[in-house]
Steps between C-alpha positions, in 0.01 A plus 500: 500500500438288809138395571326729746500348847369782719315813391366801686324778312345822622552405865388760752545471877392771740571534872290778648549798272829371361510332159785255562475325161382723220381320184804274512588247228741205524569198280741222601600232252543133581839443663570873516653673802372854546658727761301794633690789653388837629483725805327412825126556475493453123256207526739208447380276784137591435541388140632158603218456749246588232650253254416203723188670641620547855380853429194549281534786248221746433528454123694322229557146376743232622559188291715190547574298185208672333255413780333804655544496878362846573310763302371843603418435864405133465709192573439265208710211629292243686730459800756750627717225657542353152619837369758526776627150427553599137654839584738447791639787705808537719441786742731767633388395849530126500186377681663170598308308766712525816354180651590285199841371398663595172366179347155559648485851355582375152273194484193658661342648186550209257371245751200703618393576143548141392756592236750254648490218751700557816771263377515672160506846658776398742714362219450811291564731796826328582612533138421874505679549831805324358498742205508801734756339734262459794449125514658491844230742626203270426404460866586855610246767590495845333617682813831313487572603140671809366297742290658369181422140597140589578465667161636193323246286686224737385620460141489120533148526643391679183691277257355176637157606372643528145319827420470620144622847602713599800469848650785622724460811711822670615617171649842632603391832651490376859829308482844597621722585200717190544194274470362652181733314265383152603135586437568668167703197391199278566270727299748512213496120497119496489507743206751282313257207521247695294248608763279797417569765763405855590761639740463822694852590608729780606806290407579674171798286399298185571218631281751564222647151522180295535215688333398487135332839542503775760190713556513827690186572703420848626174629650307192398606490136783346300682794350779302332593142416765324299806273506702535821814642338303770320287597800795520738750672273279706267168570675273718288238624742608788729351327804696181429820699460440682827429178690804315365726797563406477868525122523821460303680758706843345538780451251517136609137441404537678168799283421272194499283643219 
């Protein structure tokens, strides 16, 4: 069994009177890719935001490599910025700085934090941009890029910090269908290099091809988890079966499974 990289146990998050995460448990092994699927409003994004403490849960424990970051209402980690360097996140809405070039967006965090010198950050950024086929966009501004290009820049911005865990939140949901493939190809390449990732996605075939495990989240709890082929072809929980029946509605989609 792979060493535990990221653990969440008994996590509770409440918004108003709504219990968005309800005593939720998650363990991610080193180098493992976990895909989380489920209906809108199930708590998927909230979970990711709790894992790197952008949202503070009401209860539970979150650990990274055995180090407790949060426990029962208290942040144990000394500095939240350090947590977010170790647990990187690529957002559904990109949050690129419009006044900075592609290169400027990518090198800002490593240079400000002192992780890399400007020269080192620039060299690393250019290498990452080459990997995602955007080296010619180094001096461009976000407004001049397509949605898929902006998302690839956002991925490079996370990778340059070399986080121990990468969280990805529905990163293709705002893209035109013809742009989705390029972004998913980049993520598949990141997974192949052994990065630990938690991926919230509605791209079911992508989850099947890239993930080591798929977890189905509904009403703040994981109701089923397992290998992709088993989850997608022989789901055991009625709620999982109902969800997949709606998502995998076409004969063409079913033919992929």
